[in-house]
Each structure stands twice: as structure tokens, then as C-alpha cells.
N, CA, C, O and the ligand as a Tripos MOL2 file, in Angstrom:
@<TRIPOS>MOLECULE
protein
  293   291    74     0     0
PROTEIN
NO_CHARGES

@<TRIPOS>ATOM
      1 N         -64.0220  -55.8880  -44.6740 N.3       1 MET1
      2 CA        -63.4280  -57.1950  -44.3390 C.3       1 MET1
      3 C         -62.0360  -57.3320  -44.9370 C.2       1 MET1
      4 O         -61.1020  -57.8220  -44.3020 O.2       1 MET1
      5 N         -61.9330  -56.8750  -46.2010 N.am      2 LYS2
      6 CA        -60.6320  -56.9610  -46.8650 C.3       2 LYS2
      7 C         -59.6160  -56.0380  -46.1900 C.2       2 LYS2
      8 O         -58.4420  -56.3750  -46.0370 O.2       2 LYS2
      9 N         -60.1100  -54.8600  -45.7910 N.am      3 LEU3
     10 CA        -59.2360  -53.8940  -45.1350 C.3       3 LEU3
     11 C         -58.7270  -54.4540  -43.8150 C.2       3 LEU3
     12 O         -57.5610  -54.2820  -43.4600 O.2       3 LEU3
     13 N         -59.6070  -55.1200  -43.1010 N.am      4 LEU4
     14 CA        -59.2250  -55.7200  -41.8150 C.3       4 LEU4
     15 C         -58.1340  -56.7620  -42.0270 C.2       4 LEU4
     16 O         -57.1650  -56.8220  -41.2710 O.2       4 LEU4
     17 N         -58.3000  -57.5770  -43.0550 N.am      5 ASN5
     18 CA        -57.2890  -58.5920  -43.3670 C.3       5 ASN5
     19 C         -55.9470  -57.9430  -43.6700 C.2       5 ASN5
     20 O         -54.9040  -58.4220  -43.2250 O.2       5 ASN5
     21 N         -55.9770  -56.8470  -44.4300 N.am      6 LEU6
     22 CA        -54.7500  -56.1350  -44.7790 C.3       6 LEU6
     23 C         -54.0740  -55.5970  -43.5210 C.2       6 LEU6
     24 O         -52.8550  -55.6800  -43.3660 O.2       6 LEU6
     25 N         -54.8900  -55.0470  -42.6320 N.am      7 LEU7
     26 CA        -54.3490  -54.4940  -41.3910 C.3       7 LEU7
     27 C         -53.6830  -55.5920  -40.5700 C.2       7 LEU7
     28 O         -52.5830  -55.4180  -40.0460 O.2       7 LEU7
     29 N         -54.3690  -56.7190  -40.4700 N.am      8 LEU8
     30 CA        -53.8210  -57.8420  -39.7070 C.3       8 LEU8
     31 C         -52.5260  -58.3350  -40.3340 C.2       8 LEU8
     32 O         -51.5660  -58.6540  -39.6320 O.2       8 LEU8
     33 N         -52.5090  -58.3930  -41.6530 N.am      9 LEU9
     34 CA        -51.3300  -58.8690  -42.3670 C.3       9 LEU9
     35 C         -50.1460  -57.9420  -42.1280 C.2       9 LEU9
     36 O         -49.0430  -58.4010  -41.8300 O.2       9 LEU9
     37 N         -50.3730  -56.6350  -42.2590 N.am     10 SER10
     38 CA        -49.2730  -55.6890  -42.0730 C.3      10 SER10
     39 C         -48.8120  -55.6890  -40.6200 C.2      10 SER10
     40 O         -47.6260  -55.5130  -40.3440 O.2      10 SER10
     41 N         -49.7420  -55.8840  -39.6950 N.am     11 ALA11
     42 CA        -49.3720  -55.9320  -38.2830 C.3      11 ALA11
     43 C         -48.4930  -57.1380  -38.0030 C.2      11 ALA11
     44 O         -47.4930  -57.0290  -37.2940 O.2      11 ALA11
     45 N         -48.8600  -58.2940  -38.5580 N.am     12 SER12
     46 CA        -48.0670  -59.4950  -38.3090 C.3      12 SER12
     47 C         -46.7260  -59.4030  -39.0180 C.2      12 SER12
     48 O         -45.7290  -59.9310  -38.5260 O.2      12 SER12
     49 N         -46.6880  -58.7410  -40.1670 N.am     13 LEU13
     50 CA        -45.4260  -58.5520  -40.8770 C.3      13 LEU13
     51 C         -44.4880  -57.6750  -40.0590 C.2      13 LEU13
     52 O         -43.3030  -57.9800  -39.9240 O.2      13 LEU13
     53 N         -45.0180  -56.5910  -39.5170 N.am     14 THR14
     54 CA        -44.2230  -55.6960  -38.6810 C.3      14 THR14
     55 C         -43.6830  -56.4610  -37.4870 C.2      14 THR14
     56 O         -42.5260  -56.2970  -37.1020 O.2      14 THR14
     57 N         -44.5260  -57.2930  -36.9090 N.am     15 PHE15
     58 CA        -44.1170  -58.0930  -35.7570 C.3      15 PHE15
     59 C         -42.9840  -59.0370  -36.1440 C.2      15 PHE15
     60 O         -42.0040  -59.1710  -35.4110 O.2      15 PHE15
     61 N         -43.1180  -59.6880  -37.2890 N.am     16 ALA16
     62 CA        -42.1040  -60.6440  -37.7370 C.3      16 ALA16
     63 C         -40.7780  -59.9390  -37.9670 C.2      16 ALA16
     64 O         -39.7270  -60.4520  -37.5810 O.2      16 ALA16
     65 N         -40.8170  -58.7670  -38.5940 N.am     17 VAL17
     66 CA        -39.5920  -58.0170  -38.8840 C.3      17 VAL17
     67 C         -38.9250  -57.5860  -37.5830 C.2      17 VAL17
     68 O         -37.7080  -57.7080  -37.4390 O.2      17 VAL17
     69 N         -39.7130  -57.0820  -36.6350 N.am     18 SER18
     70 CA        -39.1230  -56.6200  -35.3830 C.3      18 SER18
     71 C         -38.5400  -57.7870  -34.6110 C.2      18 SER18
     72 O         -37.5800  -57.6090  -33.8610 O.2      18 SER18
     73 N         -39.0940  -58.9660  -34.7760 N.am     19 CYS19
     74 CA        -38.5690  -60.1530  -34.1080 C.3      19 CYS19
     75 C         -37.2250  -60.5580  -34.6810 C.2      19 CYS19
     76 O         -36.2930  -60.8600  -33.9360 O.2      19 CYS19
     77 N         -37.1220  -60.5650  -36.0140 N.am     20 THR20
     78 CA        -35.8920  -61.0230  -36.6510 C.3      20 THR20
     79 C         -34.7630  -60.0270  -36.4390 C.2      20 THR20
     80 O         -33.5920  -60.3960  -36.5300 O.2      20 THR20
     81 N         -35.0980  -58.7550  -36.1530 N.am     21 ASN21
     82 CA        -34.0670  -57.7480  -35.9430 C.3      21 ASN21
     83 C         -33.4610  -57.8140  -34.5530 C.2      21 ASN21
     84 O         -32.4370  -57.1860  -34.2850 O.2      21 ASN21
     85 N         -34.0870  -58.5660  -33.6780 N.am     22 GLN22
     86 CA        -33.6140  -58.6000  -32.3000 C.3      22 GLN22
     87 C         -32.5140  -59.6390  -32.1270 C.2      22 GLN22
     88 O         -32.4930  -60.6700  -32.7990 O.2      22 GLN22
     89 N         -31.6190  -59.3440  -31.2240 N.am     23 SER23
     90 CA        -30.5700  -60.2930  -30.8990 C.3      23 SER23
     91 C         -31.1480  -61.3960  -30.0170 C.2      23 SER23
     92 O         -32.1790  -61.1940  -29.3750 O.2      23 SER23
     93 N         -30.4980  -62.5570  -29.9770 N.am     24 PRO24
     94 CA        -31.0000  -63.6610  -29.1530 C.3      24 PRO24
     95 C         -31.1680  -63.2720  -27.6810 C.2      24 PRO24
     96 O         -32.0890  -63.7400  -27.0120 O.2      24 PRO24
     97 N         -30.2790  -62.4200  -27.1840 N.am     25 GLU25
     98 CA        -30.3560  -62.0060  -25.7780 C.3      25 GLU25
     99 C         -31.6590  -61.2590  -25.5080 C.2      25 GLU25
    100 O         -32.3350  -61.4940  -24.5070 O.2      25 GLU25
    101 N         -31.9910  -60.3530  -26.4300 N.am     26 THR26
    102 CA        -33.2200  -59.5760  -26.2690 C.3      26 THR26
    103 C         -34.4310  -60.4970  -26.2770 C.2      26 THR26
    104 O         -35.3620  -60.3270  -25.4900 O.2      26 THR26
    105 N         -34.4050  -61.4570  -27.1600 N.am     27 LYS27
    106 CA        -35.5090  -62.4080  -27.2530 C.3      27 LYS27
    107 C         -35.6840  -63.1500  -25.9360 C.2      27 LYS27
    108 O         -36.8040  -63.3430  -25.4610 O.2      27 LYS27
    109 N         -34.5820  -63.5570  -25.3630 N.am     28 LYS28
    110 CA        -34.6190  -64.3240  -24.1210 C.3      28 LYS28
    111 C         -35.2680  -63.4920  -23.0140 C.2      28 LYS28
    112 O         -36.1210  -63.9720  -22.2670 O.2      28 LYS28
    113 N         -34.8400  -62.2310  -22.9320 N.am     29 GLU29
    114 CA        -35.3870  -61.3460  -21.9130 C.3      29 GLU29
    115 C         -36.8860  -61.1720  -22.0860 C.2      29 GLU29
    116 O         -37.6480  -61.2070  -21.1200 O.2      29 GLU29
    117 N         -37.2910  -60.9850  -23.3250 N.am     30 GLN30
    118 CA        -38.7110  -60.7900  -23.5830 C.3      30 GLN30
    119 C         -39.5090  -62.0220  -23.2110 C.2      30 GLN30
    120 O         -40.6090  -61.9190  -22.6680 O.2      30 GLN30
    121 N         -38.9630  -63.1730  -23.4990 N.am     31 ALA31
    122 CA        -39.6660  -64.4110  -23.1910 C.3      31 ALA31
    123 C         -39.8910  -64.5260  -21.6870 C.2      31 ALA31
    124 O         -40.9460  -64.9720  -21.2360 O.2      31 ALA31
    125 N         -38.8820  -64.1170  -20.9210 N.am     32 THR32
    126 CA        -39.0070  -64.1920  -19.4740 C.3      32 THR32
    127 C         -40.0520  -63.2030  -18.9790 C.2      32 THR32
    128 O         -40.8560  -63.5070  -18.0980 O.2      32 THR32
    129 N         -40.0190  -62.0230  -19.5620 N.am     33 LYS33
    130 CA        -40.9450  -60.9890  -19.1120 C.3      33 LYS33
    131 C         -42.3830  -61.3100  -19.4980 C.2      33 LYS33
    132 O         -43.2790  -61.3230  -18.6540 O.2      33 LYS33
    133 N         -42.5850  -61.5670  -20.7720 N.am     34 ALA34
    134 CA        -43.9550  -61.7260  -21.2670 C.3      34 ALA34
    135 C         -44.4590  -63.1570  -21.1140 C.2      34 ALA34
    136 O         -45.6650  -63.3950  -21.0470 O.2      34 ALA34
    137 N         -43.5550  -64.0790  -21.0620 N.am     35 ASP35
    138 CA        -43.9160  -65.5030  -20.9730 C.3      35 ASP35
    139 C         -44.8340  -65.9100  -22.1220 C.2      35 ASP35
    140 O         -45.7720  -66.6880  -21.9470 O.2      35 ASP35
    141 N         -44.5450  -65.3720  -23.2810 N.am     36 GLN36
    142 CA        -45.3790  -65.6910  -24.4350 C.3      36 GLN36
    143 C         -44.6620  -66.6160  -25.4020 C.2      36 GLN36
    144 O         -45.2630  -67.1280  -26.3460 O.2      36 GLN36
    145 N         -43.4010  -66.8220  -25.1660 N.am     37 GLN37
    146 CA        -42.6680  -67.7330  -26.0230 C.3      37 GLN37
    147 C         -42.2720  -68.9500  -25.2160 C.2      37 GLN37
    148 O         -41.6810  -68.8330  -24.1420 O.2      37 GLN37
    149 N         -42.5970  -70.1060  -25.7330 N.am     38 ILE38
    150 CA        -42.2490  -71.3370  -25.0530 C.3      38 ILE38
    151 C         -41.0430  -71.9320  -25.7550 C.2      38 ILE38
    152 O         -41.0260  -72.0680  -26.9780 O.2      38 ILE38
    153 N         -40.0550  -72.2780  -24.9860 N.am     39 LYS39
    154 CA        -38.8820  -72.9080  -25.5830 C.3      39 LYS39
    155 C         -39.1060  -74.4120  -25.6360 C.2      39 LYS39
    156 O         -39.4800  -75.0440  -24.6480 O.2      39 LYS39
    157 N         -38.8680  -74.9570  -26.8050 N.am     40 LYS40
    158 CA        -38.9490  -76.4030  -26.9750 C.3      40 LYS40
    159 C         -37.6830  -76.8540  -27.6680 C.2      40 LYS40
    160 O         -36.9930  -76.0600  -28.3090 O.2      40 LYS40
    161 N         -37.3920  -78.0860  -27.5400 N.am     41 TYR41
    162 CA        -36.1880  -78.6280  -28.1470 C.3      41 TYR41
    163 C         -36.5500  -79.8390  -28.9940 C.2      41 TYR41
    164 O         -37.4740  -80.5960  -28.6940 O.2      41 TYR41
    165 N         -35.7860  -79.9850  -30.0580 N.am     42 GLU42
    166 CA        -36.1330  -81.0070  -31.0450 C.3      42 GLU42
    167 C         -34.8480  -81.6020  -31.5920 C.2      42 GLU42
    168 O         -33.8510  -80.8990  -31.7570 O.2      42 GLU42
    169 N         -34.8740  -82.8780  -31.8700 N.am     43 CYS43
    170 CA        -33.7060  -83.5110  -32.4860 C.3      43 CYS43
    171 C         -33.5030  -82.9380  -33.8840 C.2      43 CYS43
    172 O         -34.4450  -82.9190  -34.6760 O.2      43 CYS43
    173 N         -32.2890  -82.4660  -34.2100 N.am     44 PRO44
    174 CA        -32.0470  -81.9080  -35.5490 C.3      44 PRO44
    175 C         -32.2420  -82.9490  -36.6470 C.2      44 PRO44
    176 O         -32.3860  -82.6010  -37.8190 O.2      44 PRO44
    177 N         -32.2470  -84.2090  -36.2730 N.am     45 HIS45
    178 CA        -32.4300  -85.2630  -37.2800 C.3      45 HIS45
    179 C         -33.8520  -85.8120  -37.2860 C.2      45 HIS45
    180 O         -34.1760  -86.7060  -38.0680 O.2      45 HIS45
    181 N         -34.6930  -85.2760  -36.4170 N.am     46 HIS46
    182 CA        -36.1010  -85.6890  -36.3560 C.3      46 HIS46
    183 C         -36.2450  -87.2100  -36.2500 C.2      46 HIS46
    184 O         -37.0040  -87.8330  -36.9930 O.2      46 HIS46
    185 N         -35.5080  -87.7800  -35.3190 N.am     47 CYS47
    186 CA        -35.5630  -89.2390  -35.1340 C.3      47 CYS47
    187 C         -36.9810  -89.6810  -34.8120 C.2      47 CYS47
    188 O         -37.4780  -90.6630  -35.3630 O.2      47 CYS47
    189 N         -37.6280  -88.9440  -33.9130 N.am     48 ILE48
    190 CA        -39.0160  -89.2400  -33.5940 C.3      48 ILE48
    191 C         -39.8360  -88.0990  -34.1890 C.2      48 ILE48
    192 O         -39.7650  -86.9660  -33.7140 O.2      48 ILE48
    193 N         -40.6020  -88.3940  -35.2120 N.am     49 ALA49
    194 CA        -41.3160  -87.3520  -35.9520 C.3      49 ALA49
    195 C         -42.2290  -86.5500  -35.0390 C.2      49 ALA49
    196 O         -43.0710  -87.1010  -34.3290 O.2      49 ALA49
    197 N         -42.0410  -85.2230  -35.0750 N.am     50 GLY50
    198 CA        -42.9110  -84.3330  -34.3140 C.3      50 GLY50
    199 C         -42.6280  -84.2920  -32.8350 C.2      50 GLY50
    200 O         -43.3120  -83.5850  -32.0950 O.2      50 GLY50
    201 N         -41.6230  -85.0430  -32.3800 N.am     51 LYS51
    202 CA        -41.3300  -85.0950  -30.9480 C.3      51 LYS51
    203 C         -40.5350  -83.8720  -30.5240 C.2      51 LYS51
    204 O         -39.5090  -83.5530  -31.1240 O.2      51 LYS51
    205 N         -41.0100  -83.1830  -29.4830 N.am     52 THR52
    206 CA        -40.2640  -82.0580  -28.9250 C.3      52 THR52
    207 C         -40.0300  -82.3090  -27.4500 C.2      52 THR52
    208 O         -40.7410  -83.0870  -26.8130 O.2      52 THR52
    209 N         -39.0320  -81.6440  -26.9220 N.am     53 TYR53
    210 CA        -38.6550  -81.8170  -25.5220 C.3      53 TYR53
    211 C         -38.7210  -80.4770  -24.8060 C.2      53 TYR53
    212 O         -38.4400  -79.4370  -25.4020 O.2      53 TYR53
    213 N         -39.0870  -80.4990  -23.5480 N.am     54 ASP54
    214 CA        -39.2210  -79.2650  -22.7710 C.3      54 ASP54
    215 C         -37.8640  -78.7170  -22.3360 C.2      54 ASP54
    216 O         -37.7240  -77.5160  -22.1030 O.2      54 ASP54
    217 N         -36.8910  -79.5700  -22.2280 N.am     55 ASN55
    218 CA        -35.5880  -79.1500  -21.7230 C.3      55 ASN55
    219 C         -34.4910  -79.4690  -22.7220 C.2      55 ASN55
    220 O         -34.6000  -80.4190  -23.4970 O.2      55 ASN55
    221 N         -33.4180  -78.6580  -22.6990 N.am     56 PRO56
    222 CA        -32.2980  -78.9490  -23.5880 C.3      56 PRO56
    223 C         -31.6340  -80.2580  -23.1790 C.2      56 PRO56
    224 O         -31.7130  -80.6730  -22.0230 O.2      56 PRO56
    225 N         -30.9920  -80.8880  -24.1260 N.am     57 GLY57
    226 CA        -30.3320  -82.1470  -23.7970 C.3      57 GLY57
    227 C         -29.9510  -82.8610  -25.0680 C.2      57 GLY57
    228 O         -29.6330  -82.2370  -26.0810 O.2      57 GLY57
    229 N         -29.9860  -84.1740  -25.0030 N.am     58 LYS58
    230 CA        -29.5960  -84.9570  -26.1710 C.3      58 LYS58
    231 C         -30.7280  -85.8680  -26.5930 C.2      58 LYS58
    232 O         -31.5340  -86.3240  -25.7820 O.2      58 LYS58
    233 N         -30.7610  -86.1150  -27.8800 N.am     59 CYS59
    234 CA        -31.7760  -87.0050  -28.4280 C.3      59 CYS59
    235 C         -31.5480  -88.4100  -27.8680 C.2      59 CYS59
    236 O         -30.4280  -88.9170  -27.9270 O.2      59 CYS59
    237 N         -32.5950  -89.0490  -27.3230 N.am     60 PRO60
    238 CA        -32.4330  -90.3990  -26.7730 C.3      60 PRO60
    239 C         -32.1580  -91.4350  -27.8540 C.2      60 PRO60
    240 O         -31.6910  -92.5330  -27.5500 O.2      60 PRO60
    241 N         -32.4380  -91.1060  -29.0970 N.am     61 VAL61
    242 CA        -32.2470  -92.0670  -30.1860 C.3      61 VAL61
    243 C         -30.8380  -91.9640  -30.7550 C.2      61 VAL61
    244 O         -30.1240  -92.9630  -30.8440 O.2      61 VAL61
    245 N         -30.4260  -90.7190  -31.1520 N.am     62 CYS62
    246 CA        -29.1470  -90.5790  -31.8480 C.3      62 CYS62
    247 C         -28.1060  -89.8340  -31.0070 C.2      62 CYS62
    248 O         -26.9680  -89.6680  -31.4460 O.2      62 CYS62
    249 N         -28.4830  -89.3820  -29.7980 N.am     63 SER63
    250 CA        -27.5570  -88.7260  -28.8690 C.3      63 SER63
    251 C         -27.0130  -87.3990  -29.3670 C.2      63 SER63
    252 O         -26.0270  -86.8960  -28.8300 O.2      63 SER63
    253 N         -27.6290  -86.8360  -30.3680 N.am     64 ARG64
    254 CA        -27.2050  -85.5150  -30.8150 C.3      64 ARG64
    255 C         -27.8530  -84.4450  -29.9340 C.2      64 ARG64
    256 O         -28.9200  -84.6500  -29.3540 O.2      64 ARG64
    257 N         -27.1640  -83.2820  -29.8510 N.am     65 THR65
    258 CA        -27.6980  -82.1810  -29.0570 C.3      65 THR65
    259 C         -28.9910  -81.6790  -29.6760 C.2      65 THR65
    260 O         -29.0780  -81.4520  -30.8830 O.2      65 THR65
    261 N         -29.9990  -81.5120  -28.8170 N.am     66 LEU66
    262 CA        -31.3020  -81.0550  -29.3010 C.3      66 LEU66
    263 C         -31.2130  -79.6110  -29.7610 C.2      66 LEU66
    264 O         -30.5170  -78.8000  -29.1500 O.2      66 LEU66
    265 N         -31.9150  -79.2910  -30.8330 N.am     67 ALA67
    266 CA        -31.9630  -77.9250  -31.3530 C.3      67 ALA67
    267 C         -33.1310  -77.1870  -30.7170 C.2      67 ALA67
    268 O         -34.1950  -77.7560  -30.4690 O.2      67 ALA67
    269 N         -32.9010  -75.9010  -30.4620 N.am     68 GLU68
    270 CA        -33.9250  -75.0860  -29.8090 C.3      68 GLU68
    271 C         -35.0040  -74.6680  -30.8030 C.2      68 GLU68
    272 O         -34.7220  -74.2940  -31.9420 O.2      68 GLU68
    273 N         -36.2350  -74.7440  -30.3380 N.am     69 LEU69
    274 CA        -37.3580  -74.2890  -31.1490 C.3      69 LEU69
    275 C         -38.0260  -73.1670  -30.4020 C.2      69 LEU69
    276 O         -38.0450  -73.1620  -29.1710 O.2      69 LEU69
    277 N         -38.5780  -72.2130  -31.1290 N.am     70 GLU70
    278 CA        -39.3710  -71.1790  -30.4610 C.3      70 GLU70
    279 C         -40.8050  -71.2820  -30.9330 C.2      70 GLU70
    280 O         -41.1030  -71.1760  -32.1220 O.2      70 GLU70
    281 N         -41.6690  -71.4890  -29.9830 N.am     71 ILE71
    282 CA        -43.0790  -71.6020  -30.3250 C.3      71 ILE71
    283 C         -43.8060  -70.3970  -29.7410 C.2      71 ILE71
    284 O         -43.7320  -70.1280  -28.5420 O.2      71 ILE71
    285 N         -44.4980  -69.6910  -30.5990 N.am     72 LYS72
    286 CA        -45.2360  -68.5080  -30.1340 C.3      72 LYS72
    287 C         -46.6900  -68.8780  -29.8970 C.2      72 LYS72
    288 O         -47.3200  -69.5650  -30.7000 O.2      72 LYS72
    289 N         -47.1880  -68.4160  -28.8020 N.am     73 ARG73
    290 CA        -48.5910  -68.6880  -28.4740 C.3      73 ARG73
    291 C         -49.5110  -67.8060  -29.2670 C.2      73 ARG73
    292 O         -50.7300  -67.8960  -29.1210 O.2      73 ARG73
    293 ZN        -32.1580  -87.9670  -32.8700 Zn       74 ZN74
@<TRIPOS>BOND
     1     1     2 1
     2     2     3 1
     3     3     4 2
     4     3     5 am
     5     5     6 1
     6     6     7 1
     7     7     8 2
     8     7     9 am
     9     9    10 1
    10    10    11 1
    11    11    12 2
    12    11    13 am
    13    13    14 1
    14    14    15 1
    15    15    16 2
    16    15    17 am
    17    17    18 1
    18    18    19 1
    19    19    20 2
    20    19    21 am
    21    21    22 1
    22    22    23 1
    23    23    24 2
    24    23    25 am
    25    25    26 1
    26    26    27 1
    27    27    28 2
    28    27    29 am
    29    29    30 1
    30    30    31 1
    31    31    32 2
    32    31    33 am
    33    33    34 1
    34    34    35 1
    35    35    36 2
    36    35    37 am
    37    37    38 1
    38    38    39 1
    39    39    40 2
    40    39    41 am
    41    41    42 1
    42    42    43 1
    43    43    44 2
    44    43    45 am
    45    45    46 1
    46    46    47 1
    47    47    48 2
    48    47    49 am
    49    49    50 1
    50    50    51 1
    51    51    52 2
    52    51    53 am
    53    53    54 1
    54    54    55 1
    55    55    56 2
    56    55    57 am
    57    57    58 1
    58    58    59 1
    59    59    60 2
    60    59    61 am
    61    61    62 1
    62    62    63 1
    63    63    64 2
    64    63    65 am
    65    65    66 1
    66    66    67 1
    67    67    68 2
    68    67    69 am
    69    69    70 1
    70    70    71 1
    71    71    72 2
    72    71    73 am
    73    73    74 1
    74    74    75 1
    75    75    76 2
    76    75    77 am
    77    77    78 1
    78    78    79 1
    79    79    80 2
    80    79    81 am
    81    81    82 1
    82    82    83 1
    83    83    84 2
    84    83    85 am
    85    85    86 1
    86    86    87 1
    87    87    88 2
    88    87    89 am
    89    89    90 1
    90    90    91 1
    91    91    92 2
    92    91    93 am
    93    93    94 1
    94    94    95 1
    95    95    96 2
    96    95    97 am
    97    97    98 1
    98    98    99 1
    99    99   100 2
   100    99   101 am
   101   101   102 1
   102   102   103 1
   103   103   104 2
   104   103   105 am
   105   105   106 1
   106   106   107 1
   107   107   108 2
   108   107   109 am
   109   109   110 1
   110   110   111 1
   111   111   112 2
   112   111   113 am
   113   113   114 1
   114   114   115 1
   115   115   116 2
   116   115   117 am
   117   117   118 1
   118   118   119 1
   119   119   120 2
   120   119   121 am
   121   121   122 1
   122   122   123 1
   123   123   124 2
   124   123   125 am
   125   125   126 1
   126   126   127 1
   127   127   128 2
   128   127   129 am
   129   129   130 1
   130   130   131 1
   131   131   132 2
   132   131   133 am
   133   133   134 1
   134   134   135 1
   135   135   136 2
   136   135   137 am
   137   137   138 1
   138   138   139 1
   139   139   140 2
   140   139   141 am
   141   141   142 1
   142   142   143 1
   143   143   144 2
   144   143   145 am
   145   145   146 1
   146   146   147 1
   147   147   148 2
   148   147   149 am
   149   149   150 1
   150   150   151 1
   151   151   152 2
   152   151   153 am
   153   153   154 1
   154   154   155 1
   155   155   156 2
   156   155   157 am
   157   157   158 1
   158   158   159 1
   159   159   160 2
   160   159   161 am
   161   161   162 1
   162   162   163 1
   163   163   164 2
   164   163   165 am
   165   165   166 1
   166   166   167 1
   167   167   168 2
   168   167   169 am
   169   169   170 1
   170   170   171 1
   171   171   172 2
   172   171   173 am
   173   173   174 1
   174   174   175 1
   175   175   176 2
   176   175   177 am
   177   177   178 1
   178   178   179 1
   179   179   180 2
   180   179   181 am
   181   181   182 1
   182   182   183 1
   183   183   184 2
   184   183   185 am
   185   185   186 1
   186   186   187 1
   187   187   188 2
   188   187   189 am
   189   189   190 1
   190   190   191 1
   191   191   192 2
   192   191   193 am
   193   193   194 1
   194   194   195 1
   195   195   196 2
   196   195   197 am
   197   197   198 1
   198   198   199 1
   199   199   200 2
   200   199   201 am
   201   201   202 1
   202   202   203 1
   203   203   204 2
   204   203   205 am
   205   205   206 1
   206   206   207 1
   207   207   208 2
   208   207   209 am
   209   209   210 1
   210   210   211 1
   211   211   212 2
   212   211   213 am
   213   213   214 1
   214   214   215 1
   215   215   216 2
   216   215   217 am
   217   217   218 1
   218   218   219 1
   219   219   220 2
   220   219   221 am
   221   221   222 1
   222   222   223 1
   223   223   224 2
   224   223   225 am
   225   225   226 1
   226   226   227 1
   227   227   228 2
   228   227   229 am
   229   229   230 1
   230   230   231 1
   231   231   232 2
   232   231   233 am
   233   233   234 1
   234   234   235 1
   235   235   236 2
   236   235   237 am
   237   237   238 1
   238   238   239 1
   239   239   240 2
   240   239   241 am
   241   241   242 1
   242   242   243 1
   243   243   244 2
   244   243   245 am
   245   245   246 1
   246   246   247 1
   247   247   248 2
   248   247   249 am
   249   249   250 1
   250   250   251 1
   251   251   252 2
   252   251   253 am
   253   253   254 1
   254   254   255 1
   255   255   256 2
   256   255   257 am
   257   257   258 1
   258   258   259 1
   259   259   260 2
   260   259   261 am
   261   261   262 1
   262   262   263 1
   263   263   264 2
   264   263   265 am
   265   265   266 1
   266   266   267 1
   267   267   268 2
   268   267   269 am
   269   269   270 1
   270   270   271 1
   271   271   272 2
   272   271   273 am
   273   273   274 1
   274   274   275 1
   275   275   276 2
   276   275   277 am
   277   277   278 1
   278   278   279 1
   279   279   280 2
   280   279   281 am
   281   281   282 1
   282   282   283 1
   283   283   284 2
   284   283   285 am
   285   285   286 1
   286   286   287 1
   287   287   288 2
   288   287   289 am
   289   289   290 1
   290   290   291 1
   291   291   292 2
@<TRIPOS>SUBSTRUCTURE
     1 MET1         2 RESIDUE 1 A MET
     2 LYS2         6 RESIDUE 1 A LYS
     3 LEU3        10 RESIDUE 1 A LEU
     4 LEU4        14 RESIDUE 1 A LEU
     5 ASN5        18 RESIDUE 1 A ASN
     6 LEU6        22 RESIDUE 1 A LEU
     7 LEU7        26 RESIDUE 1 A LEU
     8 LEU8        30 RESIDUE 1 A LEU
     9 LEU9        34 RESIDUE 1 A LEU
    10 SER10       38 RESIDUE 1 A SER
    11 ALA11       42 RESIDUE 1 A ALA
    12 SER12       46 RESIDUE 1 A SER
    13 LEU13       50 RESIDUE 1 A LEU
    14 THR14       54 RESIDUE 1 A THR
    15 PHE15       58 RESIDUE 1 A PHE
    16 ALA16       62 RESIDUE 1 A ALA
    17 VAL17       66 RESIDUE 1 A VAL
    18 SER18       70 RESIDUE 1 A SER
    19 CYS19       74 RESIDUE 1 A CYS
    20 THR20       78 RESIDUE 1 A THR
    21 ASN21       82 RESIDUE 1 A ASN
    22 GLN22       86 RESIDUE 1 A GLN
    23 SER23       90 RESIDUE 1 A SER
    24 PRO24       94 RESIDUE 1 A PRO
    25 GLU25       98 RESIDUE 1 A GLU
    26 THR26      102 RESIDUE 1 A THR
    27 LYS27      106 RESIDUE 1 A LYS
    28 LYS28      110 RESIDUE 1 A LYS
    29 GLU29      114 RESIDUE 1 A GLU
    30 GLN30      118 RESIDUE 1 A GLN
    31 ALA31      122 RESIDUE 1 A ALA
    32 THR32      126 RESIDUE 1 A THR
    33 LYS33      130 RESIDUE 1 A LYS
    34 ALA34      134 RESIDUE 1 A ALA
    35 ASP35      138 RESIDUE 1 A ASP
    36 GLN36      142 RESIDUE 1 A GLN
    37 GLN37      146 RESIDUE 1 A GLN
    38 ILE38      150 RESIDUE 1 A ILE
    39 LYS39      154 RESIDUE 1 A LYS
    40 LYS40      158 RESIDUE 1 A LYS
    41 TYR41      162 RESIDUE 1 A TYR
    42 GLU42      166 RESIDUE 1 A GLU
    43 CYS43      170 RESIDUE 1 A CYS
    44 PRO44      174 RESIDUE 1 A PRO
    45 HIS45      178 RESIDUE 1 A HIS
    46 HIS46      182 RESIDUE 1 A HIS
    47 CYS47      186 RESIDUE 1 A CYS
    48 ILE48      190 RESIDUE 1 A ILE
    49 ALA49      194 RESIDUE 1 A ALA
    50 GLY50      198 RESIDUE 1 A GLY
    51 LYS51      202 RESIDUE 1 A LYS
    52 THR52      206 RESIDUE 1 A THR
    53 TYR53      210 RESIDUE 1 A TYR
    54 ASP54      214 RESIDUE 1 A ASP
    55 ASN55      218 RESIDUE 1 A ASN
    56 PRO56      222 RESIDUE 1 A PRO
    57 GLY57      226 RESIDUE 1 A GLY
    58 LYS58      230 RESIDUE 1 A LYS
    59 CYS59      234 RESIDUE 1 A CYS
    60 PRO60      238 RESIDUE 1 A PRO
    61 VAL61      242 RESIDUE 1 A VAL
    62 CYS62      246 RESIDUE 1 A CYS
    63 SER63      250 RESIDUE 1 A SER
    64 ARG64      254 RESIDUE 1 A ARG
    65 THR65      258 RESIDUE 1 A THR
    66 LEU66      262 RESIDUE 1 A LEU
    67 ALA67      266 RESIDUE 1 A ALA
    68 GLU68      270 RESIDUE 1 A GLU
    69 LEU69      274 RESIDUE 1 A LEU
    70 GLU70      278 RESIDUE 1 A GLU
    71 ILE71      282 RESIDUE 1 A ILE
    72 LYS72      286 RESIDUE 1 A LYS
    73 ARG73      290 RESIDUE 1 A ARG
    74 ZN74       293 GROUP 0 **** ****
């Protein structure tokens, strides 16, 4: 059981490292291909706590440009 946990941990670590090494363009392509990353947008000032938006745009409260979030399934 402990060994399995270690394997899972090292696998997720490898995944995280390979993700951070990629350029934004590569990430975008992968998202389109695999459809495993959902793009969400959020007010950088968190005007509405926990509120995310499906499309880029501006916060309806403070009119600031929404920041992109990446949510992995
Ligand atoms: Zn806002």
C-alpha cells in the first residue's frame, strides 16, 4: 500500500514537472487535443468569492480583466 502511494506520488510529481516545463502554446494545443483541461476565468480581485467564468472578459463588479485559470479534470 505504501509502495503504491509512493508510485502515485512520483507519477504526479513527474506530471507536474512536465507541465511547468511546457510553454503556454504547447499547453493550449494539448488542451484542444485531449480536452482534459478546462479554461476558466476569475476576477483577480475575487470580487465574488469562488466565482469563475467560462469565457474571458471583464469582471462585472470591478471591470478588471479576468485572469485565466486552468482546471484539470
Ligand atoms: Zn472584480
